Structure formats: C-alpha cells, structure tokens
N, C-alpha and C positions, 0 to 999 in steps of 0.2 A: 758373580761376574763383576768386574771392575773396569772402569775406563782407564786406559793407559796413555793415550796420546790423541791430540787434536792437531790436524794439519790443514791449512788453507791453501788454495790454489787460485791465483788470479789468472783467469783464462779469457781469451777473446771470444766474443766481441767486446763484452763489458760486464762479465760475470765474475763471481767468486764462489768456488765450491769448497765444501768442508768435509773432511773424512775424520770420523771418530773411531778409534780402535779400542778393542777390549782384550783382556787377558784370556777370554774364551775363544778368540779367533774371529768373532763376529765384528763386522764393521758397519757403520751407518754413514749415509751421505746426506748433506743438507746444502742449501744455497743461501748463505748469509750475505746479502749484497744490498747496497743502496746505490742506485745508478749514479755514477759520478763520484762516489765516495767509497769505492770497493776496498781500497787500502786501509782507510780508517776503520771500516767494519772488521776487516781481518785483524787489525791491531786490537780491537775490542774483544774479538773471539780469543785472542792469545791471552789477554788479561783475565777473561772469564775462566780460562782453563784451570786456574789455580783452585777454583771451587768445584771442579769436575773430576780431575785426575784422582783415582782411588775410590771414586763413588760408584754405586751400582747404577748403570744407565737406565734401568727399568723403572726407577723411582722418579718418573718424569715430572709429576706434579710438584713434588718437593724440590727437585732441582730447579724447575722453572721459578718457583716462589723465591728460592734463595738468590737466583741470578737476577731477579727483578727487585725484590724487596730488600735484598742485602746490599744494594747500591743506595747510598744516602741520596744521591742525585740519580733520578731514574726517568725513563721514558725518552721519547724523541727518536729520530730516525736511526742514528748510529747504534744506540743501545738496543733498541727493539729489533733491528735487522740482524745484529749479531746473535741475539737471543733466539730469533726466528730460525736461523740456520742450524743452531745447536739443537733446538727442539725438534726440527725435522729429522735430523740425524739420529736423535734418541728414539724417536718413533720408528725409524727404519730398523734400528737394532732390535727394539722390542718386538716388532712384527716378525722379523727373521727368527728371533729366539722362539717365538710361539708358533711359527709356521703359518701366520695369518697376515692378510693385508691390514693396513692401518684402518681402513673402513670397517673391516670385520672386527678388529680390536675395539673399535669405538661403538659397538652395538650392532653392526651390520648395516649394509647399504639400504637406502630408501629408493635408489634408482640404480640401474646398471649402465647407464650412459647419460651424457649430457650434451646439450647443444653448444656449439662453439661458433665464434664469429671470426671473420678474416679482416685484417687491416688492409685498407685500400688507398691510403694516402690522403689527399685532400687539397693539393696545391693548385691543380689546373683541372677544369671541368672535363675536358676530353680524356685526359689520362686517368682521372678518378673514375669516370664512367666505364672506361675500358677495363680497369682493374675490378670494378664491381661485377661487370658481366663475366669476367674470367672466374671470379670467386664463385658465382652462382653456377657456372658451368662445371666447376669442380665439386659441386654438391652442397656448398654453403647456403644456408637459408638466412644468414644475417651477416652484415658487414659493419665496420666502423671507420669513420673518417675524421680528419681534422676539420673543424668548422670554419676557422678564420685565421688570417695572419695576425700579427700584433695589432692591438687596438689601444688607442689612448682612452682615458676616462670617458671622453666624449669625442667621437671620431666621425668621419664622413659617411654619408649614406652610400658612397661608392663602394666602400668595403663591405657594407651590409649586402649590397647587390651582388658582389663577388661571392659571398657566402651562399646566398640564395641560388645563384647560378650553379655552383658546385652541387648543392644538395638536389636541386631540380634535375640536373643531368644524371645523377645517380638514381633518383626515383624513376625517371623515365627509362633508364637502362635496365632496371631490375623489376619494374612493375610494382603493383600496389601491395604485394604480400610478403616481400622480403624485408626483414628488419633492418633498419638503418640507425646506427648510433652515431651521434655527432658530438665530438669531443671539443669543448671550448678550452680545455687544457689549462685552465686558470689564467688564460690570456685576456679575459674579458672582465672589465669592471662593471659594477651594478648598473650604471646608467645605460651602457650599451647592451648588457645582457637583457634588460627589459625590452629593448628594441628588437634584438635578434630572436628572442623566444616568441614574441608575438608574430613576427614575420615567418618564422619556421613552422608554426603550428599547422598550416594546411598540408604539410608533407607527411604527417602521421608518423613521426619518428618513434623508434623503439625507446630511445632515451636521449637526453642531452647530458653529457658528462662534464663534471666540474664547471657548471654554469658560472660560478665564481669560485675563488680560492676558498678552501675549507675554513680559513680563519675569518671569513666573512659569512659564515653559515647563517647568521641572523638575517641576511638578505634573502634567504630562500622564502621567507614569509611573503615578501613582495613579489618575488619571481614566480612563485606558484600561482599567483592570481593572474599573471599575464601569459603563462605558458599554455593556457587553454587545453589542459589535459595531457600535455607532453610530460612523461615521467622525468624527474630530475634525479641524477645520480652523482654521488661523490664518495670519497673515502680513501683513495690511494695514498693520501698524505696525512692520514690519521693512523695512530700506531698502537692503540690499546682500547680496551673496553671503556676506559675512563674518557678517552677522546670521543668515542662514539656516543657515550651517554648523553652529552649535550645535544648532539645533532638529532638523535632519535627522540629525545624527550620533547623537542620542539615540534615534531610532527610534519615537517614540510619536505623531507627527502623520501623518495619512493624506492630507490635502489641504493644499497651501500656496496662499496667496492674496496674492502680491505685487501691488502696484499699479504699473503702468508709468509713472504720473505721479508716483510717490513713490520708486520703487526704481531710480533711475538710468536710466530710459527703456528703449527697446527693446534696446540693447546689453547692459545689465546684467540685465534681466529674462530675456532668453534664456539667459544663463549660469546664473541661479538655477533656471530651469526644467530645464535639463540636469542640474544637480546633483540636483534632486529625482527626475528620471527614473532616475538611477543608484541611488537608494534605493527605487525602485518606489513613489514618492509621486505622487499626482495633482496637477494644476494647475487652479485655478479663479481666474482673474485678477480682482482687485478693481477695480471701476469704477463708483462712483455719481457719475460726473462728466459732462463734456460730450462733444460729438461728435468732437473731435480725439483726446481720450483713448480713446474707444471705438474709433475707427478704428485707433489704434496697438495696442490690445488685440487686435483681430481679426486684424491682420497677424501678431501673435505666435501667436494661436490656430492660424493657418494652418500654422505651421512647428513647433510644439511637440507632439510625439507624445502627451505625457501630459495635455494639455489636454482637459477633458471637458465643461465648461460655462462660460458667460460671464455675469457680472453686467452689467446695463445699467440706465440710469436713466430711460428714457422714461416719463414720467408719475409719477415718484417725488415724494413729498411736498415735497422740497426745491425742486422746479422750478415753483413757483407763478408766478413772474414771467416766466420764459423756460424753454423746454424744448430738448431736443437738436436737433430739426429746424429750429429758428428760425435757426440760424447757418450752415446749409449750403444750397447750391443744389441739389445732387443728393440730395434727400431719400430717394429710392428705395434708396439704398445701405444704409439701415437698415430694409429691408422684411422684417419677421419673418413666416416661413411655417412652419406645422406645428411651432411651438416652436423654430425654428432661424433663423439669419441667415447669409447668404453672406459669405465672406471677400471684401472689396473687391478688385477686379481692376485698377482704373485705376492709373496710375503713382503712385509715392510711397505715401502713406497711403491714397489712393483716394477722398478726399473733396474737394469744391470749397467752400472757405470763402467765405461771403458777407461780404467785407471791409467793404462799406458798412454793413451792419447791425451788424457787430462794432464799428465806430467809433461808430455811433449809440448803441449800448447802453453802450459804454465811457464815454460822456459821463455816463451815469447811474451806472455802477459799482455797487459793493456794499461792505458792511462786515459780512459774515455772520460770526456767532459761534455756536458750539454752546451749547446751554443749560447752565446750571450748576444742578445738582440738590443737594438736601440731604435727609438722613434726618430722621425725626421728632424726633430728639434734637438737630438743628441741625448735625450734622457733614456734611462733604462726601460726596456720593454720586457714584459713577461714572456718567456718561451713556452 
C-alpha cells in the first residue's frame, strides 16, 4: 500500500481537516490545526507531503521520525500540528486496514469509556451558574469555566472578587461534588496567580488550568505552595515530549493537557502520557476542536492509564457556524451518557467523516483569529 495524495480542507468554525488517500482505496482522516493559524498548518502539511507520497502509510513510527527529525528546524505549534494531523490520518488508515480501532492496535483499551466535562463560559456569575446547572441536568459531572478577565501583572482586588463571585455561583449551583475546572488561560501573571490560587482554595476545584503561561513553568514551584491542594494543570501550548520533559521533571504540575492535534498526534501524545504516568501525573487531553480531533483523543484515552477526563467542544461558543456532529455520519459515536462517552470501537479512529459536507463547507472556509485584548493603559493583554 502506498500514499497517493494529501488534501486539506479549511472548514468552519475554525478547523482544518486532512484526507490521506492510498492506492489500495483506503483513506484516513486527521485534524491538523492550530487555532488561528489553520492556513499555515495546511501549508506545512503540503510541504510534508513530499516525504509521504509513495510511502507505505502503515510505517507510522518511521514516517513520524522522518517528518520530525528530517526537518533541521523542528518543533513548535505549526510543525507539530501539521505532523499531528498526518499522524492521526495514518493511524486511521492502519486501523481500517487491520479492521481494528486505534486503541486495539495500540495494545487494547484499559477503559471502555471516559468522563467528559462541559464548557460553561465564565463571564457573568448568573449566566455561568445557569450554564453549570444545565450541564449537570444533561448528565455531566464536571464543568470548566474561564476564571478571570484580563489581568495586569498586579491588578485590583475588584477583579479577584469578580472571579470569586463567578466560582462561588457555580459551586452553589452544582453542589459540592461536581468537578469544577477553572481556566486562567495564561491571562494571569505570577503575582496575581498567587493571590487567586489562595483565594480559590476553599471552593475545592478539580483543577486550575494554565495558572501561568507554560513558558513560566518555573513559577509552579511557588504556586503549588499557595494553591493549598488545588491541582495545577497545563500543557496545551507544549508540543512534544521534549517540551514536557522540563515540566514533568520539576514535579509541580499535577495534570498535563497535551493536545493530540498540536503535540505530534497519537504517536507523540502517547509517549508524553507515558512520561507523565512515570511521574504519577494525570492526563486530561486538550480538545476544543472538531470531531476528528475528538475521536483521536478518545482512542488515546482508551489506552492511557493516567487519563481521567476529556475536554470536548460540543456546543462551545466557538462553534456558532458549525458543530462537531455536522461533519460525521455516525453521530451516535459522541453520545454522552452519565457524564461519560464511550471509546469508539469501529476501525481506525472510529468515525465516518461526511466528506460531501466537508467539501461543501470548505468552499466557505474560515479565517478565525483569537481576539486581541488591551489593558486600560493601552498595553497588550493576554487573551
């Protein structure tokens, strides 16, 4: 079997899909995207195609090694996201060829379902609390919210109080036993992170995500001491096992959140997860993306012992023009029950992509960009 063609599709709301074709008639799908840089990732996929066409798609480890190490300049969001989508599609082909799901190909699942959480916003207490109650009513046992608006290095306690009001409203709405993840989104610098983590401790949070940007991972040493037992999570902006090596070796992160559409795909993310397991660190894969990405995440959740919860984007605010289920035929594969979703069992990634609709929406495309925020003094603010 040989690879014959790679085709990318830029589709709403902010995704990029990849189809890899073979001379055996088998095709594989992946989701190579970096939010806000979809066209750049698609261009990287096109460049990488030179090393793929004519090769056997089942030789995944060798192809991955060539696509990573064969680039003199390697790593980073664009390169690793393009490699991620290619890797997902190769595993999809290999599984279809063998008649097995990716999880079965990789040794068989350690679980048949995984807990998922629902995004509930975080801007206004009343709205966020109502969204939390709605999520719990739909069977979710965990939710995640934004913690705060933009913050200066040292900001007012009024903003701290607004964060506490939001979290308090959600905790009151859902009771003591529903998991609440609070995402600082890299908006918070170390001085304010110390204040917020201390104040949030009484709400018994499931985790605080990106308490500081990943490039400031050394600050986790200080933050862990003031978090009073609140687990600290990060990793969506780390792209390889070499990026995670620094963070894990320092010992202050409790949960890692690699994204299999950014961190080199299934092949690399599995290695990252195994590294984390060796440090007794939990895995909560990042995935505010489309159905192909989620399917790849779930295959990994099936085989990674330290996975405990899965992000998913059904109904998230980004998905105004299209949502997850629009692009697949077998919508039931993402049927959430009792706050959990089953690991897909069909061959490959376990989903049937609606290619006709993908092509229809690719004619529309997108040019999604994240907002650019500024502080009251006019200086740039992290979004």
